[in-house]
C-alpha positions in Angstrom: 106.3 108.0 106.0 109.4 107.9 103.8 112.6 108.9 105.7 115.0 111.6 104.5 118.5 112.7 105.0 118.0 116.0 106.8 120.5 118.9 106.9 120.2 121.7 109.4 121.6 125.0 108.0 122.4 128.5 109.0 124.6 131.1 107.4 127.9 129.5 108.3 130.4 127.7 106.0 130.2 124.7 108.3 126.5 124.3 107.5 127.1 124.6 103.8 129.7 121.8 104.0 127.2 119.8 106.0 124.5 120.3 103.4 126.8 119.2 100.6 127.9 116.1 102.6 124.2 115.3 103.3 123.4 115.6 99.5 126.0 113.0 98.6 124.9 110.8 101.4 121.2 111.1 100.3 122.3 110.0 96.8 124.1 107.0 98.1 121.0 106.0 100.2 118.5 106.7 97.5 116.7 109.1 99.8 115.4 112.7 99.4 117.3 115.5 101.0 115.5 117.9 103.3 117.1 121.2 104.2 115.9 122.7 107.5 116.3 126.2 108.7 115.2 127.1 112.2 114.2 130.6 113.1 114.5 131.5 116.8 111.5 133.2 118.3 111.8 136.9 118.0 113.5 138.3 121.1 111.3 140.8 123.0 114.0 143.4 123.2 114.8 143.1 119.5 111.1 143.4 118.6 111.0 146.7 120.5 114.0 148.3 118.8 113.3 150.4 115.7 116.2 148.8 113.9 114.8 145.3 114.1 112.8 144.4 110.9 110.9 141.2 111.4 109.9 140.9 107.7 113.5 141.3 106.6 114.5 138.6 109.2 112.0 136.2 107.7 112.9 137.0 104.1 116.5 136.4 104.8 115.7 133.0 106.3 113.7 132.0 103.2 116.4 133.2 100.9 119.1 131.3 102.7 117.3 128.0 102.6 116.4 128.4 98.9 119.9 129.4 97.9 121.3 126.4 99.6 118.8 124.1 97.9 119.4 125.7 94.5 123.1 125.1 94.7 122.6 121.5 95.6 120.1 120.9 92.9 122.6 122.3 90.3 125.3 120.0 91.6 123.0 117.0 92.1 120.3 117.3 89.4 118.8 113.8 90.1 118.4 114.4 93.8 115.0 115.2 95.3 115.6 118.4 97.4 113.1 120.1 99.6 113.3 123.0 102.1 111.4 123.7 105.3 111.5 126.6 107.7 110.6 126.0 111.3 110.3 128.2 114.3 111.4 127.5 117.9 114.5 126.8 120.0 117.0 125.5 117.5 118.2 122.4 119.4 114.6 121.4 120.2 113.4 121.8 116.7 116.4 119.9 115.2 115.9 117.0 117.6 112.3 116.8 116.5 113.4 116.9 112.8 115.9 114.1 113.5 113.1 111.9 114.6 111.7 111.8 111.0 115.1 111.4 109.3 117.3 108.5 108.4 120.1 110.8 109.7 120.6 114.4 110.6 123.6 116.3 109.3 124.9 119.5 111.0 128.0 121.7 110.7 130.7 121.8 113.3 133.0 124.7 113.7 136.7 124.0 113.3 139.7 125.6 115.1 142.4 124.0 113.0 144.4 120.8 113.4 146.1 121.8 116.6 143.1 123.4 118.3 140.6 120.8 117.3 137.0 121.6 117.0 134.8 124.2 118.6 131.5 122.3 118.8 128.7 124.7 119.5 126.1 124.2 122.2 123.4 123.6 119.7 125.3 120.7 118.1 126.2 119.2 121.4 122.6 119.4 122.6 121.3 117.7 119.5 123.9 115.0 119.6 123.1 114.4 123.3 119.3 114.2 122.8 118.5 113.0 119.2 117.2 109.5 118.9 118.5 109.1 115.3 122.1 109.2 114.0 123.6 112.7 113.9 126.6 113.5 111.6 128.8 116.5 112.4 130.7 117.9 109.4 133.4 120.6 109.7 134.1 123.3 107.2 137.1 123.0 104.9 135.7 120.2 102.9 135.4 121.1 99.2 131.9 122.1 98.3 130.3 123.6 95.2 132.5 124.3 92.2 135.7 123.8 94.3 134.7 120.2 95.1 137.2 117.6 93.8 136.1 114.7 91.7 135.3 111.7 93.8 132.9 108.7 93.7 129.3 109.8 93.9 128.2 110.5 97.4 131.5 109.7 99.1 132.7 112.2 101.6 136.1 113.8 101.0 138.8 111.6 102.3 140.2 108.3 100.9 140.5 106.3 104.2 138.3 103.9 106.0 135.1 104.2 107.8 136.3 104.1 111.4 134.2 102.4 114.1 134.8 103.0 117.7 133.6 99.8 119.5 133.2 98.6 123.0 133.5 94.8 122.8 132.1 94.4 126.3 128.8 96.1 125.3 128.7 96.0 121.5 125.8 98.1 120.2 124.0 96.6 117.3 122.7 99.9 115.9 126.2 101.2 115.8 127.6 98.1 114.1 124.8 98.2 111.6 125.4 101.8 110.8 129.2 101.5 110.4 129.1 98.3 108.2 126.3 99.8 106.1 128.2 103.0 105.6 131.4 101.2 104.6 129.4 99.1 102.1 127.7 102.2 100.6 130.9 104.2 100.3 132.9 101.3 99.0 135.4 101.9 101.9 137.2 99.5 104.2 135.9 99.4 107.8 138.5 99.9 110.6 137.1 98.6 113.8 138.9 100.1 116.8 138.7 98.6 120.2 140.8 100.0 123.1 141.5 98.2 126.4 143.2 99.7 129.5 146.8 99.1 130.4 147.3 96.4 133.1 147.5 98.0 136.5 150.8 96.2 137.3 152.6 97.7 134.3 153.2 100.9 136.2 155.4 99.0 138.6 157.0 96.8 136.0 156.7 93.5 137.9 158.3 90.3 136.7 156.0 88.6 134.2 154.4 91.8 133.0 155.4 91.2 129.4 153.7 87.8 129.4 150.6 89.3 131.1 150.4 92.0 128.4 150.8 89.5 125.6 148.0 87.4 127.0 145.7 90.4 127.4 146.5 91.5 123.9 145.6 88.1 122.4 142.5 87.9 124.5 141.2 91.4 123.6 142.0 90.8 119.9 140.0 87.5 120.0 137.0 89.3 121.6 137.0 91.9 118.8 137.2 89.2 116.2 134.2 87.4 117.8 132.1 90.5 118.0 132.7 91.3 114.3 132.3 87.7 113.0 128.5 87.9 112.3 128.8 91.3 110.8 131.5 90.1 108.4 129.1 87.4 107.3 126.3 89.9 106.8 128.5 92.2 104.8 131.0 89.9 103.0 132.1 92.6 100.6 133.3 94.9 103.3 137.0 94.8 104.0 137.4 94.8 107.8 140.6 96.0 109.5 140.7 95.1 113.2 142.6 97.4 115.5 142.7 96.2 119.1 144.9 98.7 121.1 146.0 99.3 124.7 145.8 102.8 126.0 143.5 105.8 126.2 140.3 105.2 124.2 140.0 108.8 123.3 143.6 109.2 122.1 143.7 105.9 120.2 140.4 106.6 118.4 141.7 110.1 117.4 145.0 108.6 116.2 143.2 105.8 114.2 140.9 108.4 112.5 143.5 110.7 110.9 142.7 109.5 107.4 139.1 108.5 107.8 136.3 109.4 105.5 133.7 108.9 108.3 134.0 108.0 112.0 131.1 106.2 113.8 130.8 106.2 117.5 127.9 105.3 119.8 126.0 107.2 122.5 123.9 105.5 125.1 120.4 106.9 125.4 119.8 108.4 128.8 116.5 108.8 130.5 117.3 111.9 132.5 116.1 115.2 130.9 118.9 117.6 132.0 122.5 118.0 130.9 124.3 116.7 127.8 125.5 113.3 129.2 128.4 113.0 126.8 131.4 111.0 128.0 135.0 112.3 127.6 135.7 109.8 124.7 132.8 111.2 122.7 133.8 114.8 123.6 137.4 114.1 122.3 136.1 112.6 119.1 133.8 115.6 118.4 136.5 118.1 119.2 139.6 116.6 117.6 138.7 114.5 114.6 138.6 116.3 111.2 136.5 113.7 109.4 132.7 113.7 109.5 131.6 112.1 112.8 128.4 110.0 113.1 127.0 109.7 116.6 124.6 106.7 116.7 122.3 106.5 119.7 121.6 103.1 121.2 119.8 101.6 124.2 
């Protein structure tokens, strides 16, 4: 079965921005775009109230999906766009839809630059459970007629594709996704690796400067070695190596201020309860303005 780029929509501006980003990404990948709207099962109490109109509820859902698709078809006439309406718990249905997709794109509510993001429970649940890459896109990106002119398919933003990488356990699916994205978008790849400050630095012992320099050189070498085979596989991608000491969450946020896309990994868990998202991933999702791709790996 041919994969798609799938966008989950609702009536929010965030989901409209996500659908537009997904359309440009589908064009880059030469894939069809599927727009998915999920209807929650009718609540019992709502069904009993005389003010609740089930037919109107369904028609509104149909109209929303078709209006989103019509706008995208007008802006992307060569793109194959389809819509589907599904019923069930939103997070469950979107996770299932992600299984048939090359990637799933969702909206993420923004609180402004100082407040960061307000990532909804649905988005967090999908990110934590989906077995395919999930991209979260905030509102505020130009869409529709207000969209600025940019290379076809490239997300707003002129910076690099930023990759958050653990050199001790480099995940091949994440590296593949990030290098492929940089190649498709014609953007440089900034590979960010963060290592902790030496424990003796707090006390400022004699020789700390030499120890720090040795660690810095060693960590930079590790990053270079991890990236070497991927540079060879993607020779046209410009790679910027950023090996830094400090808080992984803070460094990654700082290195992503001008990114067009940020790619981070999520280890697949076998337990069936809870979100299982580490604090670094939480920080990325809540404080980075660029679209964020979360790539699951074993």
